[in-house]
DRENTORKOL-3810 file (N, C-alpha, C; in nm, 4 decimals):
REM DRENTORKOL-3810
@n.u->-0.6615; n.v->-0.0026; n.w->-1.8060; ca.u->-0.6298; ca.v->-0.0879; ca.w->-1.9196; c.u->-0.6706; c.v->-0.2290; c.w->-1.8877
@n.u->-0.7151; n.v->-0.2985; n.w->-1.9861; ca.u->-0.7491; ca.v->-0.4400; ca.w->-1.9720; c.u->-0.6405; c.v->-0.5196; c.w->-2.0433
@n.u->-0.5483; n.v->-0.5739; n.w->-1.9675; ca.u->-0.4389; ca.v->-0.6506; ca.w->-2.0257; c.u->-0.4844; c.v->-0.7938; c.w->-2.0458
@n.u->-0.4771; n.v->-0.8400; n.w->-2.1675; ca.u->-0.5088; ca.v->-0.9787; ca.w->-2.1996; c.u->-0.3788; c.v->-1.0468; c.w->-2.2363
@n.u->-0.3132; n.v->-1.1065; n.w->-2.1376; ca.u->-0.1837; ca.v->-1.1679; ca.w->-2.1602; c.u->-0.1993; c.v->-1.2990; c.w->-2.2363
@n.u->-0.1062; n.v->-1.3213; n.w->-2.3296; ca.u->-0.1025; ca.v->-1.4454; ca.w->-2.4065; c.u->0.0402; c.v->-1.4987; c.w->-2.4049
@n.u->0.0592; n.v->-1.6166; n.w->-2.4608; ca.u->0.1940; ca.v->-1.6735; ca.w->-2.4668; c.u->0.2882; c.v->-1.5849; c.w->-2.5479
@n.u->0.2339; n.v->-1.5004; n.w->-2.6340; ca.u->0.3178; ca.v->-1.4068; ca.w->-2.7094; c.u->0.3870; c.v->-1.3057; c.w->-2.6181
@n.u->0.3355; n.v->-1.2878; n.w->-2.4960; ca.u->0.3957; ca.v->-1.1939; ca.w->-2.4014; c.u->0.5109; c.v->-1.2554; c.w->-2.3231
@n.u->0.5280; n.v->-1.3876; n.w->-2.3307; ca.u->0.6390; ca.v->-1.4516; ca.w->-2.2603; c.u->0.7712; c.v->-1.4000; c.w->-2.3158
@n.u->0.8607; n.v->-1.3648; n.w->-2.2258; ca.u->0.9908; ca.v->-1.3121; ca.w->-2.2636; c.u->0.9961; c.v->-1.1605; c.w->-2.2765
@n.u->0.8814; n.v->-1.0956; n.w->-2.2699; ca.u->0.8802; ca.v->-0.9493; ca.w->-2.2793; c.u->0.9310; c.v->-0.8865; c.w->-2.1503
@n.u->1.0078; n.v->-0.7797; n.w->-2.1628; ca.u->1.0481; ca.v->-0.7075; ca.w->-2.0423; c.u->0.9298; c.v->-0.6314; c.w->-1.9838
@n.u->0.9318; n.v->-0.6182; n.w->-1.8529; ca.u->0.8340; ca.v->-0.5366; ca.w->-1.7805; c.u->0.9100; c.v->-0.4130; c.w->-1.7355
@n.u->0.8566; n.v->-0.2955; n.w->-1.7698; ca.u->0.9260; ca.v->-0.1714; ca.w->-1.7375; c.u->0.8389; c.v->-0.0834; c.w->-1.6482
@n.u->0.9055; n.v->-0.0035; n.w->-1.5647; ca.u->0.8329; ca.v->0.0895; ca.w->-1.4794; c.u->0.8023; c.v->0.2174; c.w->-1.5571
@n.u->0.7468; n.v->0.3153; n.w->-1.4918; ca.u->0.7065; ca.v->0.4391; ca.w->-1.5590; c.u->0.8254; c.v->0.5187; c.w->-1.6118
@n.u->0.9451; n.v->0.4921; n.w->-1.5602; ca.u->1.0662; ca.v->0.5592; ca.w->-1.6085; c.u->1.1294; c.v->0.4876; c.w->-1.7265
@n.u->1.0725; n.v->0.3718; n.w->-1.7645; ca.u->1.1279; ca.v->0.2936; ca.w->-1.8741; c.u->1.2379; c.v->0.1984; c.w->-1.8335
@n.u->1.2601; n.v->0.1843; n.w->-1.7021; ca.u->1.3620; ca.v->0.0930; ca.w->-1.6515; c.u->1.3055; c.v->-0.0483; c.w->-1.6451
@n.u->1.3787; n.v->-0.1436; n.w->-1.7014; ca.u->1.3349; ca.v->-0.2831; ca.w->-1.6973; c.u->1.3455; c.v->-0.3350; c.w->-1.5547
@n.u->1.2336; n.v->-0.3875; n.w->-1.5042; ca.u->1.2319; ca.v->-0.4370; ca.w->-1.3664; c.u->1.2070; c.v->-0.5873; c.w->-1.3587
@n.u->1.1816; n.v->-0.6503; n.w->-1.4717; ca.u->1.1585; ca.v->-0.7933; ca.w->-1.4734; c.u->1.1247; c.v->-0.8403; c.w->-1.6134
@n.u->1.0996; n.v->-0.9715; n.w->-1.6247; ca.u->1.0681; ca.v->-1.0340; ca.w->-1.7525; c.u->0.9530; c.v->-1.1314; c.w->-1.7310
@n.u->0.8591; n.v->-1.1322; n.w->-1.8246; ca.u->0.7491; ca.v->-1.2280; ca.w->-1.8180; c.u->0.8055; c.v->-1.3666; c.w->-1.8488
@n.u->0.7983; n.v->-1.4554; n.w->-1.7516; ca.u->0.8508; ca.v->-1.5902; ca.w->-1.7684; c.u->0.7449; c.v->-1.6886; c.w->-1.8172
@n.u->0.6187; n.v->-1.6616; n.w->-1.7807; ca.u->0.5133; ca.v->-1.7575; ca.w->-1.8126; c.u->0.3806; c.v->-1.6839; c.w->-1.8188
@n.u->0.2931; n.v->-1.7307; n.w->-1.9042; ca.u->0.1547; ca.v->-1.6845; ca.w->-1.9076; c.u->0.0678; c.v->-1.8088; c.w->-1.8979
@n.u->-0.0210; n.v->-1.8077; n.w->-1.8007; ca.u->-0.1088; ca.v->-1.9220; ca.w->-1.7778; c.u->-0.2500; c.v->-1.8709; c.w->-1.7561
@n.u->-0.3419; n.v->-1.9124; n.w->-1.8413; ca.u->-0.4826; ca.v->-1.8729; ca.w->-1.8319; c.u->-0.4990; c.v->-1.7208; c.w->-1.8276
@n.u->-0.4191; n.v->-1.6504; n.w->-1.9077; ca.u->-0.4298; ca.v->-1.5061; ca.w->-1.9167; c.u->-0.3599; c.v->-1.4287; c.w->-1.8073
@n.u->-0.2893; n.v->-1.4981; n.w->-1.7186; ca.u->-0.2160; ca.v->-1.4338; ca.w->-1.6091; c.u->-0.0666; c.v->-1.4390; c.w->-1.6402
@n.u->-0.0008; n.v->-1.3230; n.w->-1.6287; ca.u->0.1433; ca.v->-1.3149; ca.w->-1.6535; c.u->0.2189; c.v->-1.3316; c.w->-1.5219
@n.u->0.3265; n.v->-1.4100; n.w->-1.5260; ca.u->0.4129; ca.v->-1.4313; ca.w->-1.4099; c.u->0.5500; c.v->-1.3732; c.w->-1.4433
@n.u->0.5942; n.v->-1.2793; n.w->-1.3594; ca.u->0.7144; ca.v->-1.2010; ca.w->-1.3858; c.u->0.8273; c.v->-1.2445; c.w->-1.2939
@n.u->0.9433; n.v->-1.2707; n.w->-1.3552; ca.u->1.0648; ca.v->-1.2929; ca.w->-1.2766; c.u->1.1257; c.v->-1.1563; c.w->-1.2517
@n.u->1.1411; n.v->-1.1175; n.w->-1.1249; ca.u->1.1927; ca.v->-0.9838; ca.w->-1.0958; c.u->1.3401; c.v->-0.9711; c.w->-1.1296
@n.u->1.3757; n.v->-0.8531; n.w->-1.1757; ca.u->1.5151; ca.v->-0.8201; ca.w->-1.1978; c.u->1.5670; c.v->-0.7411; c.w->-1.0795
@n.u->1.6954; n.v->-0.7105; n.w->-1.0784; ca.u->1.7534; ca.v->-0.6372; ca.w->-0.9659; c.u->1.6960; c.v->-0.4968; c.w->-0.9492
@n.u->1.6349; n.v->-0.4419; n.w->-1.0536; ca.u->1.5789; ca.v->-0.3071; ca.w->-1.0466; c.u->1.4360; c.v->-0.3039; c.w->-0.9914
@n.u->1.3767; n.v->-0.4220; n.w->-0.9640; ca.u->1.2397; ca.v->-0.4221; ca.w->-0.9120; c.u->1.2411; c.v->-0.3791; c.w->-0.7659
@n.u->1.1810; n.v->-0.2659; n.w->-0.7400; ca.u->1.1781; ca.v->-0.2094; ca.w->-0.6052; c.u->1.0889; c.v->-0.2925; c.w->-0.5137
@n.u->1.1207; n.v->-0.2898; n.w->-0.3853; ca.u->1.0387; ca.v->-0.3602; ca.w->-0.2866; c.u->0.8951; c.v->-0.3086; c.w->-0.2864
@n.u->0.8775; n.v->-0.1795; n.w->-0.3177; ca.u->0.7422; ca.v->-0.1238; ca.w->-0.3201; c.u->0.6581; c.v->-0.1874; c.w->-0.4306
@n.u->0.7208; n.v->-0.2230; n.w->-0.5405; ca.u->0.6483; ca.v->-0.2922; ca.w->-0.6472; c.u->0.6234; c.v->-0.4368; c.w->-0.6073
@n.u->0.7243; n.v->-0.5020; n.w->-0.5531; ca.u->0.7079; ca.v->-0.6411; ca.w->-0.5096; c.u->0.5948; c.v->-0.6548; c.w->-0.4089
@n.u->0.5807; n.v->-0.5569; n.w->-0.3216; ca.u->0.4776; ca.v->-0.5650; ca.w->-0.2184; c.u->0.3369; c.v->-0.5543; c.w->-0.2769
@n.u->0.3243; n.v->-0.4947; n.w->-0.3932; ca.u->0.1922; ca.v->-0.4826; ca.w->-0.4567; c.u->0.1580; c.v->-0.6027; c.w->-0.5438
@n.u->0.2598; n.v->-0.6654; n.w->-0.6013; ca.u->0.2363; ca.v->-0.7825; ca.w->-0.6843; c.u->0.2329; c.v->-0.9059; c.w->-0.5959
@n.u->0.1515; n.v->-1.0002; n.w->-0.6338; ca.u->0.1379; ca.v->-1.1204; ca.w->-0.5523; c.u->0.2478; c.v->-1.2205; c.w->-0.5865
@n.u->0.3272; n.v->-1.2560; n.w->-0.4864; ca.u->0.4276; ca.v->-1.3602; ca.w->-0.5074; c.u->0.3518; c.v->-1.4901; c.w->-0.5206
@n.u->0.3724; n.v->-1.5572; n.w->-0.6309; ca.u->0.2829; ca.v->-1.6670; ca.w->-0.6614; c.u->0.3487; c.v->-1.8017; c.w->-0.6786
@n.u->0.4613; n.v->-1.8046; n.w->-0.7429; ca.u->0.5201; ca.v->-1.9341; ca.w->-0.7747; c.u->0.6690; c.v->-1.9352; c.w->-0.7430
@n.u->0.7169; n.v->-2.0482; n.w->-0.7010; ca.u->0.8605; ca.v->-2.0674; ca.w->-0.6859; c.u->0.9079; c.v->-2.1467; c.w->-0.8069
@n.u->1.0129; n.v->-2.1019; n.w->-0.8683; ca.u->1.0697; ca.v->-2.1713; ca.w->-0.9826; c.u->1.1745; c.v->-2.2677; c.w->-0.9299
@n.u->1.2021; n.v->-2.3721; n.w->-1.0033; ca.u->1.2920; ca.v->-2.4784; ca.w->-0.9583; c.u->1.4271; c.v->-2.4275; c.w->-0.9090
@n.u->1.4811; n.v->-2.3224; n.w->-0.9709; ca.u->1.6131; ca.v->-2.2739; ca.w->-0.9295; c.u->1.6065; c.v->-2.1791; c.w->-0.8106
@n.u->1.4890; n.v->-2.1652; n.w->-0.7491; ca.u->1.4748; ca.v->-2.0831; ca.w->-0.6308; c.u->1.4324; c.v->-1.9400; c.w->-0.6573
@n.u->1.4225; n.v->-1.9008; n.w->-0.7818; ca.u->1.3783; ca.v->-1.7657; ca.w->-0.8131; c.u->1.2288; c.v->-1.7537; c.w->-0.7850
@n.u->1.1876; n.v->-1.6335; n.w->-0.7504; ca.u->1.0458; ca.v->-1.6071; ca.w->-0.7259; c.u->0.9845; c.v->-1.5430; c.w->-0.8485
@n.u->0.8595; n.v->-1.5740; n.w->-0.8726; ca.u->0.7831; ca.v->-1.5066; ca.w->-0.9763; c.u->0.6681; c.v->-1.4341; c.w->-0.9106
@n.u->0.6279; n.v->-1.3244; n.w->-0.9718; ca.u->0.5198; ca.v->-1.2432; ca.w->-0.9198; c.u->0.4078; c.v->-1.2364; c.w->-1.0224
@n.u->0.2861; n.v->-1.2499; n.w->-0.9739; ca.u->0.1696; ca.v->-1.2424; ca.w->-1.0603; c.u->0.1420; c.v->-1.0972; c.w->-1.0940
@n.u->0.1349; n.v->-1.0664; n.w->-1.2226; ca.u->0.1121; ca.v->-0.9301; ca.w->-1.2677; c.u->-0.0360; c.v->-0.9101; c.w->-1.2957
@n.u->-0.1011; n.v->-0.8327; n.w->-1.2104; ca.u->-0.2430; ca.v->-0.8034; ca.w->-1.2282; c.u->-0.2636; c.v->-0.6948; c.w->-1.3319
@n.u->-0.3676; n.v->-0.7079; n.w->-1.4104; ca.u->-0.3930; ca.v->-0.6108; ca.w->-1.5169; c.u->-0.4163; c.v->-0.4701; c.w->-1.4642
@n.u->-0.4545; n.v->-0.4581; n.w->-1.3370; ca.u->-0.4785; ca.v->-0.3253; ca.w->-1.2797; c.u->-0.3494; c.v->-0.2431; c.w->-1.2671
@n.u->-0.2350; n.v->-0.3088; n.w->-1.2791; ca.u->-0.1075; ca.v->-0.2393; ca.w->-1.2680; c.u->-0.0446; c.v->-0.2077; c.w->-1.4040
@n.u->-0.1093; n.v->-0.2499; n.w->-1.5115; ca.u->-0.0524; ca.v->-0.2355; ca.w->-1.6450; c.u->-0.1074; c.v->-0.1114; c.w->-1.7137
@n.u->-0.0162; n.v->-0.0301; n.w->-1.7656; ca.u->-0.0550; ca.v->0.0874; ca.w->-1.8421; c.u->-0.0691; c.v->0.0520; c.w->-1.9898
@n.u->0.0275; n.v->-0.0255; n.w->-2.0417; ca.u->0.0276; ca.v->-0.0545; ca.w->-2.1843; c.u->0.1045; c.v->-0.1830; c.w->-2.2130
@n.u->0.0531; n.v->-0.2613; n.w->-2.3071; ca.u->0.1234; ca.v->-0.3786; ca.w->-2.3579; c.u->0.1523; c.v->-0.3514; c.w->-2.5044
@n.u->0.2811; n.v->-0.3520; n.w->-2.5399; ca.u->0.3201; ca.v->-0.3305; ca.w->-2.6790; c.u->0.3815; c.v->-0.4591; c.w->-2.7328
@n.u->0.4253; n.v->-0.4535; n.w->-2.8551; ca.u->0.4910; ca.v->-0.5697; ca.w->-2.9150; c.u->0.6248; c.v->-0.5988; c.w->-2.8483
@n.u->0.6822; n.v->-0.4970; n.w->-2.7816; ca.u->0.8167; ca.v->-0.5108; ca.w->-2.7262; c.u->0.8260; c.v->-0.5139; c.w->-2.5748
@n.u->0.7231; n.v->-0.4645; n.w->-2.5040; ca.u->0.7338; ca.v->-0.4541; ca.w->-2.3587; c.u->0.5965; c.v->-0.4407; c.w->-2.2931
@n.u->0.5992; n.v->-0.4555; n.w->-2.1618; ca.u->0.4804; ca.v->-0.4311; ca.w->-2.0789; c.u->0.5171; c.v->-0.3182; c.w->-1.9845
@n.u->0.4433; n.v->-0.2094; n.w->-1.9953; ca.u->0.4726; ca.v->-0.0885; ca.w->-1.9158; c.u->0.3727; c.v->-0.0802; c.w->-1.8001
@n.u->0.4269; n.v->-0.0643; n.w->-1.6788; ca.u->0.3437; ca.v->-0.0536; ca.w->-1.5602; c.u->0.2917; c.v->0.0890; c.w->-1.5400
@n.u->0.1804; n.v->0.0996; n.w->-1.4718; ca.u->0.1282; ca.v->0.2296; ca.w->-1.4282; c.u->0.2082; c.v->0.2755; c.w->-1.3078
@n.u->0.1946; n.v->0.4016; n.w->-1.2749; ca.u->0.2575; ca.v->0.4528; ca.w->-1.1529; c.u->0.1832; c.v->0.3937; c.w->-1.0331
@n.u->0.2580; n.v->0.3423; n.w->-0.9378; ca.u->0.1979; ca.v->0.2817; ca.w->-0.8187; c.u->0.1706; c.v->0.3889; c.w->-0.7174
END
């Protein structure tokens, strides 16, 4: 899939293949989505996504590469199986 992230994707939940929400898109910059991980984001997923930015409150964001995206809908971003 070729994910073309836009500001419309900000705030969308990111879900794994089981439909469990693992994070939320906090920012889109130049077509790149930055995801704030939720408590359900497994370390195996974190290790594949690039930790990219530190947010002022100390939370980490992860850069979501299009190679990991299965589908972008109006309501969510669904990841492929890792």
